[in-house]
N, C-alpha and C positions, 0 to 999 in steps of 0.2 A: 424494428428493433425488439419489440415485445416477443415476436415469434423466435428471433435469434436467442433471446434469453431463455425461453422455454426449452428450445432444442439443446442449448448448452447444459441446462439443469438436468434434462433427461439423460444426456450422455454421462454426466458426472454421477448421477444416481445409479445408472446401470453399471458403471465401473466399480462403484462402491459395493454393489451386490456381489461381484466376483472377487473382491479383495479378500485377502487372508483374514482369518478371525483375529479380532483385537485381543491383545494381551492385557489391556487396561482393565482394571476391576472396579474402578470408582470414578465418579464425576469430580471435576476440579474447577474451581474459580482460579483465574490467572491474571497477572498484570505484568507488563513489560515496557522497556524503554527501546525506542527505535535507534539503535546504534548506527545502522547503515545510513539512513537519511540525515541524521544529525552530523555524522562524520563528514559527509559531502559538503556540509554548510557550516563548518567550524563550531559545531555544538552550540549554535545560537538558538535560543528559546527551547522548545520541547516538542517531542513527538513520541507517542506510545500507544499501547493497546491494553484493553481490559476485556475479559470475556469469560465464557463458560464452556468447558469441554465435557461432553456427555460420555457415558460408559462405552459407547461404540465409537468414540473419537470424533463424532460430529462436533463442530464448534460454532458458537455464535460469538462474534467479536465486534467490539466498537473501537475504531481507530481514531485518534485525535492528532491533528497536525497543526502546529503553530511554529512555523519555521521562517527564520530570516534567511533569505536566499542570497548567496554570494554571487558576485559578478563572475567569478571563475566557474562556478557550477552552472549558472544559467547559459553561459556561452560555450560550455563543454560539448564534445562530440556526443556524449551520452544524453544530456538534457536537451540540447538543441532548441532551447526556448528563445534565445536571443542571438542574433547575428550582429556582432559588433561589441564595443566596449562601453564602460561607464554606466551600466544598468544593473541595479540590484532589485530585490523583490521581497515580498512577504506572502506567505502561503498559509491560509487557515483552511483546514479541512475536517469534515466530520463524516465518518463512513461506517455503515453497518454491514457486516459480512456474515454469510452462512456457508461454512465449508464442510466437505465430507471427504473421508479418506479414499484415495484411488489405488494406492499400492503401499503395502506394508513390507518392511524389510525383516527377514527372518532373524530371530535371535537378538533383536534390538528393540529400542524404544522409539524408532523413527518411522515416519510415513510421509508419502507424497499426498497432497490434497488439492482439491479444486473447489471453487464455489462461486456464488453470485454476490454482488454488492449493490448498495444504493447509498448515495451520499450527497453532500453539499460542499462546494469548494469556492473559496474566495482568493483571488490572486491580485496583487498589485505590483506594478513595476515602476521604479523611479530612476530617472537619470541622475547620476551622482554630481553632475556639474550644472546642468540646466534645470530650470524649474518646470520640468515636464514629467508627466506620469500617465499611466493608464490603469484602470481597474476593471476586473472581470469577476463575475460570480455566476454560478450555474449549479443546477442539480445534475446528478450523474447516475448512470447505471453501468454495470460492468461485470467482469468476472476476474478471478485471480487463480493463480496456481502457486504452490509453495511446498516447502519441506519443513516439517516440525519434528523435533527430537526432545524427549524428556530425560531427566536425570543425567544431564550432560556432565562429563568428568566424574561420573558416579556420585554426584551431589544430588540427593533426593530433593525433588521439586524444581531444580534448576532446569530451565528449558531454553531452546533457541527456536526461532521461527523465521525462515527465509521466505519472503513472498514477493511475487511480481503481480501487481494489480494492473488491469487495463480498463479504462473508463471511457464511456461515451458522454460528451458534454451536451446537455440539452440546448445550451446557448453557446454558440461558437465564439471564441476569441478571434476577432479579425486581426489581420496583419496591421501593425501600428508602428510608425516611426517615432523614436525618441532621440532627438538630435540626429546623429548619423548612424545610430543603431536601429535595428529592426526587431521588434517583438513579433515572433512568428505566429501565424495562424494556428489555432489549436481546436481540433474537433474531437480528437481522442487524447487522453492523458495516460501516462505510464511512468512508473518509478520502481525502484527496488528498495525494499525494507528488510532490515535484519534486526529482528526483535530479540532481546535477551531479557528473560524475566523469571518469575517464580510462580509455580502453581501450588495452591493450598489444598 
C-alpha cells in the first residue's frame, strides 16, 4: 500500500507540473461546511473543512466529520453500508489531505485537483429496535480527486469544493448481523463531499 501511495503521489505531481499556470496571486486560509454529506443525513451534527491554499493552489486541508447517519442513507445504493432496515449510525472522522492542481480551466477560477490523505475514523451502527450495535475504528490512508472553484457567483472569497475521497482501512470492519440487517464488510471507504465556504 505504501508503494501505491508513492506512485499516486508521483503521478499527481507530474500532472501538476504540466498544468496551466495559476492565476491566483496570494495564499488563503479557508473554512467550509460540507453541504453534501450533511444533506444525505438530514443535516444532523456537523461536517466541514479548514485549510490553507498556497499561491500555486496546492492545498493542505483538515476535514472533520461528526455525522449522525440515517437508516435511508446507510441502506442506499450509494452508501451500501447496510443491507436491511432499522440500522442507524454515527461517524466521527478526522482527515488530513494534501492536494495539488491537475488541470486548470482557462478564463476561470476553477481547477481539478488530486491528493493524498491520512486519517482516523470511528463508526458505530445501532439497531433501532433491538439492543444490538457494532463499533469500528481505524486509521486510514488514501487519495482524493475533486474540483474547486473560487469567487462563486462573483462573490469574492466564496468557494465550492467537490471531492471524492477513497480510503483504505488499516483495520477491516467485518460483516456483522444486527437483527435481520447486515452491516457490510468494509476494507475501503468512499463518500462524496460538497463543501461551500469562504477563503480569507
